[in-house]
C-alpha positions in Angstrom: -29.6 -11.8 -12.3 -27.8 -14.8 -14.1 -26.5 -12.6 -16.8 -28.8 -14.0 -19.4 -29.9 -10.7 -20.9 -30.7 -12.0 -24.2 -33.2 -14.8 -23.0 -34.8 -12.1 -20.8 -35.5 -10.0 -23.8 -36.8 -12.7 -25.7 -39.2 -13.9 -22.9 -40.5 -10.2 -22.5 -40.7 -9.8 -26.4 -44.5 -10.2 -26.6 -46.7 -7.1 -25.9 -49.0 -7.3 -23.0 -52.7 -7.4 -23.4 -54.6 -4.1 -23.5 -56.0 -4.4 -19.9 -52.5 -4.6 -18.5 -50.8 -1.8 -20.3 -50.9 0.7 -17.5 -50.5 -1.9 -14.8 -47.4 -2.3 -12.4 -46.5 -5.4 -14.6 -46.1 -3.0 -17.6 -43.8 -0.8 -15.7 -41.8 -3.7 -14.4 -41.6 -5.3 -18.2 -40.3 -2.0 -19.4 -37.8 -1.9 -16.6 -36.3 -5.2 -17.0 -36.2 -4.6 -20.8 -34.2 -1.3 -20.0 -31.8 -3.2 -17.7 -31.1 -6.0 -20.1 -30.6 -3.6 -23.1 -28.1 -1.5 -21.0 -26.2 -4.5 -20.1 -26.0 -5.6 -23.8 -24.9 -1.9 -24.9 -28.2 -1.5 -26.6 -28.1 2.0 -25.1 -30.7 3.6 -27.4 -33.4 0.9 -26.9 -32.3 0.8 -23.0 -32.9 4.7 -22.8 -36.6 4.2 -24.5 -37.6 1.2 -22.3 -36.5 3.0 -19.1 -38.2 6.3 -20.2 -41.5 4.3 -20.8 -41.1 2.6 -17.3 -40.6 6.0 -15.5 -43.5 7.5 -17.3 -45.7 4.6 -16.2 -44.4 4.5 -12.6 -45.0 8.4 -12.2 -48.6 7.9 -13.4 -49.7 5.3 -11.1 -47.0 3.1 -9.5 -44.6 5.5 -7.7 -43.2 2.5 -5.6 -41.3 1.6 -8.7 -39.5 5.0 -9.2 -36.7 4.0 -7.0 -36.1 0.8 -9.1 -36.3 2.7 -12.3 -33.9 5.4 -11.0 -31.4 2.6 -9.9 -31.5 1.3 -13.4 -31.1 4.7 -15.1 -28.0 5.0 -13.0 -26.6 1.7 -14.3 -27.2 2.8 -17.8 -25.3 5.7 -17.2 -22.6 3.9 -15.8 -22.3 1.5 -18.8 -22.3 4.5 -21.2 -19.3 6.0 -19.1 -21.4 8.9 -17.9 -20.2 8.6 -14.1 -21.4 11.9 -12.6 -24.9 11.3 -14.2 -24.6 7.4 -12.6 -23.7 9.1 -9.3 -26.5 11.4 -9.3 -29.2 8.6 -10.3 -27.9 6.4 -7.6 -28.2 9.1 -5.0 -31.8 9.7 -6.1 -32.4 6.1 -5.8 -31.1 6.1 -2.2 -33.3 8.9 -1.3 -36.4 7.1 -2.7 -35.3 3.8 -1.1 -35.2 5.6 2.3 -38.5 7.2 1.8 -40.1 4.0 0.9 -38.3 2.1 3.6 -37.1 -0.4 0.8 -33.9 -1.8 2.5 -33.1 -3.9 -0.5 -33.1 -1.1 -2.9 -31.1 1.1 -0.6 -28.4 -1.7 -0.4 -28.3 -1.6 -4.3 -28.1 2.2 -4.3 -25.3 2.2 -1.9 -23.4 -0.3 -3.8 -23.7 1.6 -7.0 -22.8 4.6 -5.4 -19.6 2.7 -4.3 -18.9 1.6 -7.9 -19.5 4.8 -9.4 -17.2 6.6 -7.1 -14.4 4.3 -7.4 -14.4 4.8 -11.1 -14.4 8.6 -10.7 -11.2 8.1 -8.5 -13.1 9.3 -5.2 -11.6 6.4 -3.0 -12.4 7.7 0.2 -16.0 8.1 -0.6 -16.3 4.8 -2.4 -15.0 2.8 0.6 -17.6 4.6 2.8 -20.4 3.8 0.5 -19.4 0.2 0.1 -19.1 -0.3 3.8 -22.3 1.0 4.4 -23.9 -1.2 1.5 -22.3 -4.4 3.0 -23.6 -3.7 6.4 -27.1 -3.3 5.3 -27.0 -6.2 2.8 -25.7 -8.5 5.4 -28.3 -7.2 7.9 -31.3 -8.1 5.5 -29.5 -11.1 3.9 -29.3 -9.5 0.5 -26.8 -12.0 -0.9 -26.8 -10.5 -4.4 -26.3 -6.9 -3.3 -23.5 -8.2 -0.7 -21.5 -10.1 -3.3 -21.4 -7.1 -5.6 -20.6 -4.6 -2.8 -17.7 -7.0 -1.4 -16.3 -7.1 -5.0 -16.7 -3.6 -5.7 -14.9 -2.8 -2.2 -12.1 -4.9 -3.7 -11.9 -2.9 -6.8 -11.5 0.4 -4.8 -8.7 -1.1 -2.8 -7.1 -2.4 -6.0 -7.3 1.0 -7.5 -5.4 2.3 -4.5 -2.7 -0.2 -4.9 -3.7 -2.3 -1.9 -3.8 -5.7 -3.7 -3.6 -7.6 -0.5 -7.0 -6.2 0.8 -8.5 -6.3 -2.9 -7.7 -10.1 -2.9 -9.6 -10.6 0.4 -12.6 -8.9 -0.8 -12.6 -10.5 -4.3 -12.4 -14.1 -2.7 -15.5 -13.1 -0.5 -17.3 -11.8 -3.5 -16.6 -14.9 -5.4 -17.7 -17.2 -2.4 -21.1 -15.4 -1.8 -21.7 -15.4 -5.7 -21.1 -19.2 -5.5 -23.6 -19.7 -2.6 -26.2 -17.7 -4.5 -25.7 -19.6 -7.9 -25.1 -16.2 -9.6 -22.6 -17.9 -12.3 -22.1 -14.7 -14.3 -20.8 -12.9 -11.1 -19.1 -15.8 -9.9 -16.9 -15.7 -13.3 -16.4 -12.0 -13.0 -15.0 -12.1 -9.5 -12.7 -15.1 -10.4 -11.3 -12.8 -12.8 -11.0 -10.2 -10.4 -9.2 -12.5 -7.9 -6.7 -13.1 -10.7 -6.1 -9.4 -11.2 -5.4 -9.0 -7.4 -2.8 -11.8 -7.8 -1.3 -9.9 -10.8 -1.0 -6.7 -8.6 0.7 -8.9 -6.1 3.2 -10.0 -8.8 2.0 -13.6 -8.8 1.5 -14.0 -12.5 1.3 -17.9 -12.2 -1.6 -17.8 -9.9 -3.3 -15.3 -11.8 -2.9 -17.1 -15.2 -4.1 -20.4 -13.7 -7.4 -18.6 -12.6 -8.0 -16.7 -15.6 -7.6 -20.0 -17.8 -10.7 -21.3 -15.6 -12.6 -18.0 -16.0 -12.1 -17.7 -19.8 -14.0 -20.6 -21.0 -16.9 -19.8 -18.5 -17.1 -16.2 -20.0 -17.2 -17.4 -23.6 -20.0 -20.0 -22.5 -22.1 -17.3 -20.8 -21.6 -15.0 -23.7 -20.7 -12.4 -21.2 -18.5 -9.8 -23.2 -17.4 -7.6 -20.2 -16.0 -10.5 -18.3 -14.5 -12.1 -21.6 -12.8 -8.8 -22.1 -11.7 -8.6 -18.6 -10.2 -12.0 -18.8 -8.5 -11.2 -22.1 -7.1 -8.1 -21.0 -5.4 -9.4 -18.0 -4.1 -12.3 -20.0 -2.6 -9.7 -22.5 -0.7 -8.0 -19.5 0.6 -11.3 -18.1 1.9 -12.2 -21.7 3.7 -9.0 -22.1 5.1 -9.1 -18.6 6.5 -12.6 -19.1 8.0 -11.8 -22.4 5.2 -14.0 -24.5 4.7 -11.3 -26.9 2.9 -13.6 -29.6 0.4 -14.8 -26.9 -0.3 -11.4 -25.8 -1.0 -10.4 -29.3 -3.3 -13.2 -29.8 -5.4 -12.4 -26.6 -5.4 -8.7 -27.5 -6.8 -9.4 -31.0 -9.7 -11.4 -29.8 -10.5 -8.5 -27.3 -10.3 -6.0 -30.3 -12.8 -7.9 -32.2 -15.3 -7.3 -29.5 -17.7 -4.6 -29.8 -16.4 -1.4 -27.6 -19.9 -0.7 -26.5 -20.6 -3.9 -25.2 -17.4 -4.2 -23.0 -17.7 -0.8 -21.4 -15.4 2.4 -21.5 -12.9 1.3 -18.9 -12.1 -2.0 -20.8 -12.4 -0.2 -24.1 -9.7 2.2 -23.3 -7.7 -0.6 -21.6 -7.8 -2.3 -25.1 -6.2 0.7 -26.7 -3.5 0.8 -23.9 -2.6 -2.7 -24.5 -2.4 -2.2 -28.3 0.1 0.4 -27.5 2.2 -1.8 -25.2 2.2 -4.6 -27.9 3.3 -2.2 -30.4 6.1 -0.7 -28.1 7.3 -4.4 -27.3 7.6 -5.1 -31.1 9.3 -1.7 -31.4 6.7 -0.4 -33.7 7.0 3.0 -32.3 4.7 5.0 -34.7 1.7 2.7 -33.9 2.4 2.7 -30.0 2.8 6.5 -30.0 -0.7 6.7 -31.9 -2.2 4.4 -29.5 -1.0 6.2 -26.4 -2.0 9.6 -27.6 -5.5 8.1 -28.4 -5.8 7.2 -24.7 -4.4 10.5 -23.2 -7.1 12.1 -25.5 -9.9 9.9 -24.4 -12.3 11.8 -22.3 -13.6 8.4 -20.9 -10.1 7.4 -19.6 -9.6 7.4 -15.9 -6.5 8.8 -14.0 -4.8 5.5 -13.9 -5.0 5.1 -17.7 -4.1 8.6 -18.3 -0.8 8.5 -16.5 0.1 5.0 -17.7 -0.3 6.2 -21.3 1.6 9.3 -20.5 4.4 7.0 -18.9 4.5 4.6 -21.8 4.3 7.3 -24.3 7.5 8.7 -22.7 9.3 5.2 -22.9 8.6 5.4 -26.5 10.1 8.8 -27.1 13.1 7.8 -24.9 13.5 4.6 -27.2 13.6 6.9 -30.0 16.1 9.1 -28.6 13.5 12.1 -28.3 14.7 13.2 -25.0 12.8 16.5 -24.7 9.6 14.8 -25.7 10.1 11.9 -23.3 10.8 14.1 -20.3 7.7 16.1 -21.1 5.7 13.0 -21.0 7.3 11.8 -17.8 6.5 15.1 -16.1 3.0 15.0 -17.3 2.6 11.5 -15.9 4.0 12.6 -12.7 1.6 15.5 -12.4 -1.4 13.1 -13.3 -0.3 10.7 -10.4 0.1 13.6 -8.1 -3.3 15.1 -8.7 -4.8 11.5 -8.1 -2.9 11.1 -4.9 -4.0 14.6 -3.7 -7.6 13.5 -3.9 -7.2 10.6 -1.6 -7.9 12.1 2.1 -7.4 9.2 4.1 -3.9 8.6 5.5 -4.5 4.9 5.4 -5.4 4.9 1.9 -2.5 7.1 0.8 -0.2 4.5 2.3 -0.7 2.1 -0.6 -1.3 4.6 -3.4 2.3 4.8 -4.7 2.2 0.8 -5.2 0.7 1.1 -8.9 3.0 3.8 -9.7 6.4 2.5 -8.7 7.2 1.1 -12.2 6.8 4.6 -13.5 9.3 6.1 -11.1 11.7 3.2 -11.9 11.4 4.2 -15.7 11.8 7.9 -15.0 14.8 7.2 -12.7 16.3 5.0 -15.6 15.9 7.4 -18.0 17.5 10.1 -16.2 20.4 7.7 -15.3 21.0 6.7 -18.9 21.3 10.6 -19.7 23.9 10.8 -16.9 21.6 13.2 -14.9 22.4 11.4 -11.5 21.1 14.1 -9.1 18.0 14.5 -11.1 17.3 10.7 -10.8 17.9 11.0 -7.1 15.1 13.6 -7.0 12.7 11.3 -8.6 13.4 8.5 -6.4 13.0 10.8 -3.4 9.4 11.8 -4.9 8.3 8.4 -4.1 9.6 8.2 -0.6 7.8 8.3 2.8 5.3 10.8 1.3 2.4 9.9 3.8 4.7 10.2 6.7 6.4 13.5 5.6 2.8 14.9 4.6 1.6 14.1 8.2 4.7 16.0 9.9 3.9 19.0 7.8 7.4 18.5 5.8 5.9 18.5 2.4 2.7 19.5 0.7 0.3 16.9 -0.7 1.4 17.6 -4.3 5.1 17.8 -5.5 6.6 18.4 -8.9 10.0 17.7 -10.5 12.4 19.2 -10.0 12.0 19.6 -6.2 12.5 22.9 -4.4 15.5 23.3 -1.9 16.8 19.8 -2.6 20.4 19.7 -1.2 21.5 16.3 -0.3 25.1 17.2 0.6 23.8 19.9 2.9 21.8 17.1 4.7 24.9 14.9 5.0 26.8 17.9 6.6 24.0 18.8 9.1 23.9 15.1 10.1 27.5 14.6 10.1 26.9 11.3 8.3 27.2 9.6 5.0 23.9 9.0 3.4 23.3 5.7 1.6 20.1 6.0 -0.7 19.1 2.6 -2.4 16.8 2.1 -5.3 15.7 -1.5 -6.5 14.2 -2.4 -9.7 13.7 -5.5 -11.7 15.8 -4.1 -14.6 18.5 -1.9 -12.7 19.3 -1.1 -9.2 21.3 1.9 -7.9 23.0 3.4 -4.8 23.6 7.0 -4.1 26.5 7.5 -1.6 26.1 11.3 -0.3 28.8 12.9 1.8 29.2 16.7 2.5 31.7 16.9 0.0 30.2 15.0 -3.3 27.4 12.7 -4.4 28.7 9.2 -5.5 26.6 6.9 -7.8 26.9 3.1 -8.2 24.9 0.3 -9.9 24.1 -2.7 -7.6 22.5 -5.9 -8.5 18.8 -6.5 -9.7 15.8 -6.5 -7.2 15.2 -10.1 -7.5 18.7 -11.1 -6.5 18.9 -8.8 -3.7 15.5 -10.1 -2.3 16.5 -13.7 -2.3 19.8 -13.0 -0.4 17.7 -10.8 2.2 15.3 -13.6 2.7 18.0 -16.0 3.0 20.1 -14.0 5.5 17.2 -12.9 7.6 15.9 -16.4 7.9 19.4 -17.4 9.2 19.6 -14.5 11.8 15.8 -15.3 13.0 16.8 -18.9 13.4 19.4 -18.1 15.7 22.2 -19.4 13.3 25.8 -18.6 13.9 26.4 -16.2 10.9 29.8 -14.8 11.6 32.0 -17.8 12.5 30.1 -19.8 9.9 31.0 -17.2 7.3 27.3 -17.1 6.2 27.5 -16.6 2.3 24.3 -14.5 2.1 25.4 -11.9 4.8 28.8 -11.6 2.8 27.2 -11.3 -0.4 24.7 -8.6 0.7 28.0 -6.7 2.0 29.6 -7.1 -1.2 26.5 -6.0 -3.1 25.4 -3.1 -1.0 28.2 -1.7 1.0 31.6 -2.6 -0.5 31.2 -0.5 -3.6 30.7 2.5 -1.3 33.5 1.9 1.2 35.8 4.5 -0.3 33.4 7.3 0.6 32.8 5.8 4.2 35.8 6.4 6.6 36.4 4.1 9.4 33.9 5.0 12.5 31.9 7.1 10.4 28.2 7.9 11.0 26.0 6.3 8.2 22.2 6.8 7.7 20.7 4.0 5.4 17.6 4.9 3.2 16.2 1.5 2.3 13.7 0.5 -0.4 11.6 -2.7 -0.9 13.2 -5.7 0.9 16.0 -3.7 2.3 13.6 -2.4 5.1 13.5 -5.9 6.5 17.4 -6.0 6.9 19.5 -4.8 9.5 22.6 -3.5 7.8 24.8 -3.4 10.9 24.6 -7.4 10.7 26.1 -7.6 7.3 29.4 -9.5 7.1 32.5 -7.9 5.8 34.6 -10.6 4.3 38.1 -9.4 5.0 40.9 -11.6 6.2 39.2 -11.2 9.8 35.3 -11.2 8.9 33.4 -9.0 11.1 29.9 -7.3 11.3 29.7 -3.9 9.6 28.5 -2.6 13.2 32.3 -2.8 14.2 33.1 -0.1 11.4 30.3 2.6 11.5 27.4 4.0 13.7 24.2 3.2 11.7 20.6 4.5 11.8 18.0 4.2 9.3 15.7 6.9 7.6 12.8 6.7 5.1 13.6 9.9 3.1 16.0 12.6 2.5 13.0 15.1 2.8 12.3 14.1 6.5 16.0 14.3 7.5 15.9 17.9 6.2 12.7 18.8 7.7 12.8 21.7 10.1 8.9 21.3 10.8 9.5 18.7 13.4 9.3 20.2 17.1 12.7 20.4 19.0 13.4 17.4 21.3 12.6 18.3 24.9 15.9 19.2 26.8 14.7 18.0 30.3 15.2 14.3 30.6 11.8 12.8 31.5 10.9 9.3 31.1 7.4 7.5 30.5 8.1 3.7 31.2 5.2 1.3 30.4 5.2 -2.4 30.8 5.3 -5.4 32.9 1.7 -5.9 32.1 -0.6 -8.5 33.1 -1.5 -11.4 30.7 -4.2 -9.8 28.6 -4.7 -12.9 26.6 -3.1 -16.5 26.2 -1.6 -15.1 22.9 0.6 -12.8 25.0 2.0 -14.4 28.1 3.7 -12.3 30.8 7.4 -11.5 30.0 9.5 -13.3 32.5 12.3 -10.8 32.4 9.8 -7.7 32.1 10.4 -6.6 35.5 14.2 -6.7 35.4 14.2 -4.7 32.3 11.7 -2.1 34.0 14.0 -1.8 37.0 17.2 -1.6 35.0 15.8 1.5 33.0 14.3 3.2 36.1 17.5 3.6 37.7 18.8 5.9 35.2 16.0 8.7 35.9 15.4 10.2 39.4 12.0 9.7 40.7 10.7 13.3 40.0 11.5 12.8 36.2 10.0 9.4 35.5 6.5 8.1 35.1 5.9 4.4 35.4 2.8 2.7 34.2 3.0 -1.0 35.4 0.8 -3.9 35.8 -2.9 -2.9 35.8 -2.0 0.7 35.4 -0.4 0.2 32.1 -3.4 0.3 29.9 -4.1 2.0 26.5 -6.2 4.7 28.2 -3.5 5.4 30.7 -1.0 6.1 28.0 -3.3 8.6 26.0 -4.2 10.5 29.2 -0.7 10.6 30.4 0.4 13.6 28.3 3.0 11.7 26.4 4.0 14.9 24.7 5.8 16.0 28.2 8.3 13.3 27.9 11.8 13.1 26.3 12.1 9.3 26.5 9.2 6.6 26.0 10.0 3.0 26.7 7.5 0.1 26.2 8.4 -3.4 27.6 5.7 -5.7 26.5 4.3 -7.5 23.4 3.6 -5.9 20.0 1.4 -7.1 17.1 1.8 -6.1 13.4 -1.2 -6.1 11.0 -0.5 -7.2 7.5 -3.6 -6.0 5.8 -4.3 -3.0 8.1 -0.9 -1.7 9.4 -2.5 1.1 11.6 -4.1 -1.7 13.5 -0.5 -2.7 14.6 -0.7 -2.5 18.4 1.3 -2.4 21.6 -0.1 -5.0 24.0 -1.1 -3.5 27.4 -3.4 -4.4 30.3 -7.1 -4.3 29.8 -8.6 -0.8 30.3 -11.1 -2.2 32.7 -12.3 -5.5 33.8 -15.2 -5.5 31.5 -14.0 -3.9 28.4 -11.1 -6.3 27.4 -9.5 -3.4 25.5 -5.8 -4.0 26.0 -4.3 -2.7 22.5 -2.6 0.6 22.0 -3.0 0.9 18.3 -0.9 2.8 15.9 -3.9 4.7 14.5 -4.2 6.1 18.2 -0.6 6.6 18.6 -0.5 9.0 15.8 -3.2 11.2 17.3 -1.0 12.3 20.1 1.8 14.7 19.2 5.1 13.8 20.6 8.4 15.5 21.1 10.4 12.8 22.4 14.2 12.4 21.6 13.6 8.7 21.7 10.8 6.0 21.8 11.8 2.5 22.4 9.5 -0.2 21.7 11.3 -3.5 23.2 8.5 -5.6 21.8 8.2 -8.0 19.0 7.1 -6.7 15.6 7.7 -3.1 16.3 8.5 -2.2 12.6 5.7 -3.8 11.2 4.7 -6.8 8.8 4.0 -5.1 5.6 6.1 -2.9 3.6 4.5 -0.2 1.5 6.1 1.4 -1.6 8.1 4.4 -0.5 6.9 4.1 3.2 8.8 1.1 4.2 7.4 -1.1 7.0 4.3 0.7 8.4 3.7 -0.3 12.0 4.2 1.0 15.4 7.7 2.5 14.7 6.2 4.4 11.8 3.4 5.6 14.1 5.5 7.0 16.7 7.7 8.7 13.9 4.2 10.2 12.5 3.3 11.5 16.0 6.6 13.5 16.0 9.3 11.4 17.9 12.7 12.3 16.6 14.1 8.6 17.3 12.5 5.3 17.5 14.1 1.9 18.3 12.0 -1.1 17.5 12.3 -4.6 16.2 12.6 -6.4 13.0 11.5 -9.8 14.4 10.8 -11.4 17.6 12.7 -10.0 20.5 14.4 -12.4 23.0 13.2 -11.9 26.5 16.5 -13.1 27.9 18.7 -10.7 26.2 16.5 -7.7 25.9 17.1 -6.4 29.5 20.8 -6.5 29.3 20.7 -4.4 25.9 18.4 -2.0 27.3 20.4 -1.7 30.5 23.5 -0.9 28.3 21.5 1.5 26.0 20.3 3.7 29.0 23.7 3.6 30.6 25.2 4.9 27.2 22.6 7.5 27.1 23.1 8.6 30.7 26.7 9.6 29.7 25.2 11.9 27.0 25.6 10.0 24.0 23.1 10.3 21.1 20.6 7.5 20.4 22.5 6.0 17.5 25.8 6.0 19.2 24.3 4.5 22.5 22.5 1.8 20.6 25.5 0.8 18.7 27.8 0.6 21.8 25.2 -1.3 23.8 25.3 -3.9 20.9 29.0 -3.9 20.8 29.1 -4.6 24.6 27.0 -7.5 23.9 29.1 -8.8 21.1 32.3 -8.4 22.8 31.1 -9.9 26.2 32.9 -12.8 27.4 30.0 -13.9 29.7 27.6 -15.1 27.3 28.8 -16.1 23.9 25.2 -16.9 22.9 24.1 -13.2 22.8 26.8 -12.7 20.2 24.5 -14.2 17.4 22.6 -11.5 15.5 19.3 -13.1 16.6 19.8 -11.5 19.9 20.9 -8.0 19.2 20.3 -7.3 15.4 16.4 -7.0 15.6 16.7 -3.7 17.0 17.2 -0.8 14.7 17.1 2.9 15.2 14.8 5.0 12.8 15.7 8.6 12.6 12.9 11.3 12.0 13.2 15.1 11.6 
């Protein structure tokens, strides 16, 4: 249990006396010898020991058959025979339940979780791990619990969700410390570092690995040692320390591949190729990547990574046809892996691990002056989960896209489309009108991110940004808007398709640094969208023609965390006046419950408006919620979750979430901020207005009154919202409300 397999084999080296040769002790001895040999990659010995143990168990000790099956499953796992491992773990589970052995059952469930993760069956793996953790906790099986928590973290990491992976790895390490399982503790330390690497925090990752590395060496734990070395190679390459990467890589290469396991052995081959590529030793790099591609034990992640890196090698050598072929092969591998993920929640994070690939493919096409092809590749990574849920695209796509006509979309929407692409090496902007597609280079991701954080902080802090000539607001305009102004006539309609940190920015509030500085909202009517595919989708249902309102809010104080909104009643009354009694349904006070919303047939309404608090979940975005009144005095259920919102089809022309955190707290690669607005778009709403940050209760009623006044005059939602904001900006009655803090949090998101 402490990872001291050699000592275990030494202790059991002496043969048992004759009178014990057929005892349960003999079967257990063979079982432990088999498990220790498997861990040391002495597979022939392990097979013989386990075969002998199974024979003894079948003859007179059937109660041990489940334990034998578990160890056989682990042997298959270490050999890289994942289907056989899964079959053995399922047999173990069956025997454990027959014998009512819950400790064995927990181990079998945990094994199934790990095996299915490595097979790429992520939905299944999370379910197995969840069941294993629940059982292990209930029976205080701390050893199984630590492994299960860590295996759950591995599933999330494989899905690109490093935030949740970090949480589970830390829990696994804490439980291992409490149970004094030093080998496990060291391994989970390495995996904590792995999660930090996934979150682009190489500094934290390297610090932890330098703690874990000497521990792994002391314990003679080859797998954990290889894991630490592999991660340090990645960090060395990412930080430009190629000599250090090569040093760690050489140490890893000296390890016996059988002792470190198939996954790390393939990783070692892949890293060798990356080091050679960094040294511009292209023949060696090519051979290494081809070796990984042809390796039957390589998982899907390793396959597409090798294909993508081989494409870069060919591109650097000027072999364009070969490069494009490998880029396409890598894309097909990614698409196949993503299509196997059934859960919408898990698909949200899947593209995180692949974003670097898309950037490389985009860069390759741009460097070959294939601007529209590069736009197509960028589009392949955008809003996939949202578009699939609405039936706009299939689960697998290929390059080139069918029926991809950006200029036609601009014409249909009567708008100029600004499509952004940020990366560490080079960022781009496509400016699309009905007449042409313009293309521009813009600053790198790091510079843009810094300015976004600075300017957003100033706006959230309630600072005067216009008169103070905020430099971040001006520089963002100069970087993101000014290069495109020749294609954007005054008073144009503009649809922004952001990426990365740009999802957290309201472009209306950027400052045009003319002789008379002004916010960009003065020049254009702006809305935001997630993808060109969604804008072009005809699969969304048509908006309802009859103007019917579902108004929900002015709730009681469900929790001390969510005090009653002082101006909530005023906002409700202001909005009610724009709809006749027969055309409005109002859920207010105790009537404004999650159950009441779900049973109101929300698909009947052309307008939905929420006047209440909202929450955004960082780790589980579909747990974001609208805060309403409790469903009953006993239940305490007062949250309308995003996961429930997506279950009810909508046909609304506009959903307005006059609440804090309506857009969400976490941006997913390609999907943007996933939260309440994403959920309402996913449910079928054609437009959603929600907030980027905490909404001022004092200004929201005035803004919403103006919004509905404009809507009642027949204006579309984007124009109505802009005019309402301009009315606040130009008001002479309250200069305070001219600050972006009061009007800029609200953004309009356009759906199909």
